[in-house]
MARSE-605281 format. One record per residue (C-alpha): residue number from 1; x, y, z. Coordinates in nm, 4 decimals. Example, Ala and Ser with C-alpha at 12.3 -4.5 7.8 and 13.67 -1.06 7.14 Angstrom:
BEGIN
<atom><i>1</i><u>1.2300</u><v>-0.4500</v><w>0.7800</w></atom>
<atom><i>2</i><u>1.3670</u><v>-0.1060</v><w>0.7140</w></atom>
END
This chain:
BEGIN
<atom><i>1</i><u>0.8731</u><v>0.9002</v><w>-0.1987</w></atom>
<atom><i>2</i><u>0.6364</u><v>0.7713</v><w>-0.4667</w></atom>
<atom><i>3</i><u>0.3735</u><v>0.9958</v><w>-0.6160</w></atom>
<atom><i>4</i><u>0.0841</u><v>0.7747</v><w>-0.5020</w></atom>
<atom><i>5</i><u>0.1107</u><v>0.8973</v><w>-0.1452</w></atom>
<atom><i>6</i><u>-0.1392</u><v>1.1780</v><w>-0.0967</w></atom>
<atom><i>7</i><u>0.0149</u><v>1.2907</v><w>0.2314</w></atom>
<atom><i>8</i><u>0.3641</u><v>1.4292</v><w>0.2529</w></atom>
<atom><i>9</i><u>0.5856</u><v>1.3051</v><w>0.5343</w></atom>
<atom><i>10</i><u>0.5461</u><v>1.6438</v><w>0.7064</w></atom>
<atom><i>11</i><u>0.1662</u><v>1.6258</v><w>0.6902</w></atom>
<atom><i>12</i><u>0.1701</u><v>1.2663</v><w>0.8188</w></atom>
<atom><i>13</i><u>0.3883</u><v>1.3751</v><w>1.1088</w></atom>
<atom><i>14</i><u>0.1573</u><v>1.6674</v><w>1.1899</w></atom>
<atom><i>15</i><u>-0.1494</u><v>1.4429</v><w>1.1687</w></atom>
<atom><i>16</i><u>0.0060</u><v>1.1862</v><w>1.4018</w></atom>
<atom><i>17</i><u>0.1021</u><v>1.4636</v><w>1.6453</w></atom>
<atom><i>18</i><u>-0.2541</u><v>1.5996</v><w>1.6382</w></atom>
<atom><i>19</i><u>-0.3954</u><v>1.2547</v><w>1.7132</w></atom>
<atom><i>20</i><u>-0.1449</u><v>1.2132</v><w>1.9968</w></atom>
<atom><i>21</i><u>-0.2450</u><v>1.5528</v><w>2.1401</w></atom>
<atom><i>22</i><u>-0.6099</u><v>1.4471</v><w>2.1201</w></atom>
<atom><i>23</i><u>-0.5347</u><v>1.1272</v><w>2.3125</w></atom>
<atom><i>24</i><u>-0.3457</u><v>1.3328</v><w>2.5720</w></atom>
<atom><i>25</i><u>-0.6454</u><v>1.5678</v><w>2.6017</w></atom>
<atom><i>26</i><u>-0.8791</u><v>1.2706</v><w>2.6494</w></atom>
<atom><i>27</i><u>-0.6554</u><v>1.1316</v><w>2.9244</w></atom>
<atom><i>28</i><u>-0.6567</u><v>1.4684</v><w>3.1020</w></atom>
<atom><i>29</i><u>-1.0349</u><v>1.4994</v><w>3.0778</w></atom>
<atom><i>30</i><u>-1.0821</u><v>1.1432</v><w>3.2058</w></atom>
<atom><i>31</i><u>-0.8515</u><v>1.2247</v><w>3.4996</w></atom>
<atom><i>32</i><u>-1.0852</u><v>1.5144</v><w>3.5802</w></atom>
<atom><i>33</i><u>-1.3850</u><v>1.2792</v><w>3.5699</w></atom>
<atom><i>34</i><u>-1.5265</u><v>1.3983</v><w>3.2376</w></atom>
<atom><i>35</i><u>-1.6903</u><v>1.1131</v><w>3.0419</w></atom>
<atom><i>36</i><u>-1.5136</u><v>1.0826</v><w>2.7073</w></atom>
<atom><i>37</i><u>-1.6564</u><v>0.7592</v><w>2.5604</w></atom>
<atom><i>38</i><u>-1.8026</u><v>0.9187</v><w>2.2455</w></atom>
<atom><i>39</i><u>-1.4867</u><v>1.1153</v><w>2.1725</w></atom>
<atom><i>40</i><u>-1.2689</u><v>0.8084</v><w>2.2319</w></atom>
<atom><i>41</i><u>-1.4764</u><v>0.6143</v><w>1.9778</w></atom>
<atom><i>42</i><u>-1.4500</u><v>0.8949</v><w>1.7197</w></atom>
<atom><i>43</i><u>-1.0756</u><v>0.9403</v><w>1.7664</w></atom>
<atom><i>44</i><u>-1.0266</u><v>0.5628</v><w>1.7321</w></atom>
<atom><i>45</i><u>-1.2215</u><v>0.5676</v><w>1.4043</w></atom>
<atom><i>46</i><u>-1.0070</u><v>0.8594</v><w>1.2839</w></atom>
<atom><i>47</i><u>-0.6876</u><v>0.6839</v><w>1.3851</w></atom>
<atom><i>48</i><u>-0.7954</u><v>0.3638</v><w>1.2065</w></atom>
<atom><i>49</i><u>-0.8822</u><v>0.5653</v><w>0.8937</w></atom>
<atom><i>50</i><u>-0.5411</u><v>0.7330</v><w>0.8969</w></atom>
<atom><i>51</i><u>-0.3639</u><v>0.3982</v><w>0.9398</w></atom>
<atom><i>52</i><u>-0.5719</u><v>0.2424</v><w>0.6618</w></atom>
<atom><i>53</i><u>-0.4849</u><v>0.5324</v><w>0.4335</w></atom>
<atom><i>54</i><u>-0.1165</u><v>0.4794</v><w>0.5085</w></atom>
<atom><i>55</i><u>-0.1534</u><v>0.1074</v><w>0.4415</w></atom>
<atom><i>56</i><u>-0.3228</u><v>0.1699</v><w>0.1069</w></atom>
<atom><i>57</i><u>-0.0573</u><v>0.4214</v><w>0.0048</w></atom>
<atom><i>58</i><u>0.2132</u><v>0.1682</v><w>0.0947</w></atom>
<atom><i>59</i><u>0.0325</u><v>-0.1043</v><w>-0.1019</w></atom>
<atom><i>60</i><u>0.0045</u><v>0.1239</v><w>-0.4055</w></atom>
<atom><i>61</i><u>0.3720</u><v>0.2192</v><w>-0.3819</w></atom>
<atom><i>62</i><u>0.4799</u><v>-0.1448</v><w>-0.3616</w></atom>
<atom><i>63</i><u>0.2619</u><v>-0.2378</v><w>-0.6610</w></atom>
<atom><i>64</i><u>0.3979</u><v>0.0547</v><w>-0.8613</w></atom>
<atom><i>65</i><u>0.7584</u><v>-0.0461</v><w>-0.7906</w></atom>
<atom><i>66</i><u>0.6821</u><v>-0.4081</v><w>-0.8855</w></atom>
<atom><i>67</i><u>0.5075</u><v>-0.3018</v><w>-1.2070</w></atom>
<atom><i>68</i><u>0.7959</u><v>-0.0750</v><w>-1.3060</w></atom>
<atom><i>69</i><u>1.0473</u><v>-0.3537</v><w>-1.2385</w></atom>
<atom><i>70</i><u>0.8384</u><v>-0.6062</v><w>-1.4342</w></atom>
<atom><i>71</i><u>0.8094</u><v>-0.3692</v><w>-1.7317</w></atom>
<atom><i>72</i><u>1.1832</u><v>-0.2936</v><w>-1.7202</w></atom>
<atom><i>73</i><u>1.2553</u><v>-0.6682</v><w>-1.7191</w></atom>
<atom><i>74</i><u>1.0329</u><v>-0.7182</v><w>-2.0251</w></atom>
<atom><i>75</i><u>1.2054</u><v>-0.4336</v><w>-2.2096</w></atom>
<atom><i>76</i><u>1.5428</u><v>-0.5746</v><w>-2.1127</w></atom>
<atom><i>77</i><u>1.4458</u><v>-0.9132</v><w>-2.2552</w></atom>
<atom><i>78</i><u>1.3533</u><v>-0.7447</v><w>-2.5840</w></atom>
<atom><i>79</i><u>1.7017</u><v>-0.5931</v><w>-2.5972</w></atom>
<atom><i>80</i><u>1.8500</u><v>-0.9437</v><w>-2.6050</w></atom>
<atom><i>81</i><u>1.6775</u><v>-1.0263</v><w>-2.9360</w></atom>
<atom><i>82</i><u>1.9530</u><v>-1.0099</v><w>-3.1996</w></atom>
<atom><i>83</i><u>1.7334</u><v>-0.9416</v><w>-3.5032</w></atom>
<atom><i>84</i><u>1.6311</u><v>-0.5738</v><w>-3.5149</w></atom>
<atom><i>85</i><u>1.2887</u><v>-0.6402</v><w>-3.6702</w></atom>
<atom><i>86</i><u>1.2054</u><v>-0.9055</v><w>-3.4103</w></atom>
<atom><i>87</i><u>1.3362</u><v>-0.6788</v><w>-3.1347</w></atom>
<atom><i>88</i><u>1.1017</u><v>-0.4032</v><w>-3.2554</w></atom>
<atom><i>89</i><u>0.8085</u><v>-0.6473</v><w>-3.2579</w></atom>
<atom><i>90</i><u>0.8972</u><v>-0.7485</v><w>-2.9025</w></atom>
<atom><i>91</i><u>0.9111</u><v>-0.3846</v><w>-2.7890</w></atom>
<atom><i>92</i><u>0.5751</u><v>-0.3116</v><w>-2.9541</w></atom>
<atom><i>93</i><u>0.4209</u><v>-0.6118</v><w>-2.7771</w></atom>
<atom><i>94</i><u>0.5533</u><v>-0.4907</v><w>-2.4418</w></atom>
<atom><i>95</i><u>0.4116</u><v>-0.1418</v><w>-2.4967</w></atom>
<atom><i>96</i><u>0.0840</u><v>-0.2697</v><w>-2.6428</w></atom>
<atom><i>97</i><u>0.0072</u><v>-0.4825</v><w>-2.3385</w></atom>
<atom><i>98</i><u>0.0404</u><v>-0.2012</v><w>-2.0825</w></atom>
<atom><i>99</i><u>-0.3307</u><v>-0.2063</v><w>-1.9925</w></atom>
<atom><i>100</i><u>-0.3337</u><v>-0.5785</v><w>-1.9163</w></atom>
<atom><i>101</i><u>-0.0154</u><v>-0.5411</v><w>-1.7096</w></atom>
<atom><i>102</i><u>-0.1606</u><v>-0.2469</v><w>-1.5175</w></atom>
<atom><i>103</i><u>-0.4828</u><v>-0.4368</v><w>-1.4414</w></atom>
<atom><i>104</i><u>-0.2771</u><v>-0.7362</v><w>-1.3303</w></atom>
<atom><i>105</i><u>-0.0685</u><v>-0.5190</v><w>-1.0972</w></atom>
<atom><i>106</i><u>-0.3776</u><v>-0.3419</v><w>-0.9646</w></atom>
<atom><i>107</i><u>-0.6653</u><v>-0.5865</v><w>-0.9286</w></atom>
<atom><i>108</i><u>-0.5296</u><v>-0.9400</v><w>-0.9512</w></atom>
<atom><i>109</i><u>-0.5493</u><v>-1.1477</v><w>-0.6354</w></atom>
<atom><i>110</i><u>-0.3283</u><v>-1.4075</v><w>-0.8027</w></atom>
<atom><i>111</i><u>-0.0469</u><v>-1.1555</v><w>-0.8486</w></atom>
<atom><i>112</i><u>0.1276</u><v>-1.1367</v><w>-0.5099</w></atom>
<atom><i>113</i><u>0.2616</u><v>-0.7905</v><w>-0.6047</w></atom>
<atom><i>114</i><u>-0.0695</u><v>-0.6329</v><w>-0.7063</w></atom>
<atom><i>115</i><u>-0.2208</u><v>-0.3402</v><w>-0.5203</w></atom>
<atom><i>116</i><u>-0.5124</u><v>-0.5543</v><w>-0.3976</w></atom>
<atom><i>117</i><u>-0.2837</u><v>-0.8335</v><w>-0.2747</w></atom>
<atom><i>118</i><u>-0.0542</u><v>-0.5803</v><w>-0.1061</w></atom>
<atom><i>119</i><u>-0.3483</u><v>-0.4015</v><w>0.0588</w></atom>
<atom><i>120</i><u>-0.4875</u><v>-0.7271</v><w>0.1957</w></atom>
<atom><i>121</i><u>-0.1442</u><v>-0.8405</v><w>0.3191</w></atom>
<atom><i>122</i><u>-0.0596</u><v>-0.5095</v><w>0.4850</w></atom>
<atom><i>123</i><u>-0.4031</u><v>-0.4859</v><w>0.6493</w></atom>
<atom><i>124</i><u>-0.3815</u><v>-0.8422</v><w>0.7793</w></atom>
<atom><i>125</i><u>-0.0317</u><v>-0.7759</v><w>0.9121</w></atom>
<atom><i>126</i><u>-0.1534</u><v>-0.4649</v><w>1.0950</w></atom>
<atom><i>127</i><u>-0.4572</u><v>-0.6181</v><w>1.2659</w></atom>
<atom><i>128</i><u>-0.3865</u><v>-0.9902</v><w>1.2978</w></atom>
<atom><i>129</i><u>-0.1631</u><v>-1.1507</v><w>1.5599</w></atom>
<atom><i>130</i><u>0.1723</u><v>-1.2358</v><w>1.4005</w></atom>
<atom><i>131</i><u>0.1588</u><v>-1.6104</v><w>1.4767</w></atom>
<atom><i>132</i><u>-0.1791</u><v>-1.6455</v><w>1.3033</w></atom>
<atom><i>133</i><u>-0.0733</u><v>-1.4175</v><w>1.0185</w></atom>
<atom><i>134</i><u>0.2294</u><v>-1.6368</v><w>0.9451</w></atom>
<atom><i>135</i><u>-0.0055</u><v>-1.9305</v><w>0.8809</w></atom>
<atom><i>136</i><u>-0.2007</u><v>-1.7449</v><w>0.6104</w></atom>
<atom><i>137</i><u>-0.0588</u><v>-1.7323</v><w>0.2586</w></atom>
<atom><i>138</i><u>-0.2179</u><v>-1.3917</v><w>0.1914</w></atom>
<atom><i>139</i><u>-0.0455</u><v>-1.2487</v><w>0.4989</w></atom>
<atom><i>140</i><u>0.3082</u><v>-1.3439</v><w>0.3987</w></atom>
<atom><i>141</i><u>0.5387</u><v>-1.0982</v><w>0.2207</w></atom>
<atom><i>142</i><u>0.5931</u><v>-1.1841</v><w>-0.1466</w></atom>
END
């Protein structure tokens, strides 16, 4: 599991179980004739917040993996340079440009593997009907 996920799998499981128990409680209260509209609305907001948090953690994890792979590929390319001085210059360039790479893999909408692009894609996939989602470029997996 990547370090960007704030919730451990155990805590996610416990949170999902607590939300399920709350929904079960609401169903029981409704069966007894107790009006539960306000609580239903609040639990739905909580559930959406939890799902959004999971989506953002997944988007961050995917961007991190893509960034690490991209950086490894750049370093690997430097290793193919036969001249040691030129290879060192290549390696320095790779390391020197880490901020630009990180911004590109975080904020760029043009980079299909960036955190922002992943977050938009994952959110669209969660809430949009699949047939419509397939027609949108920003909804397709990279």
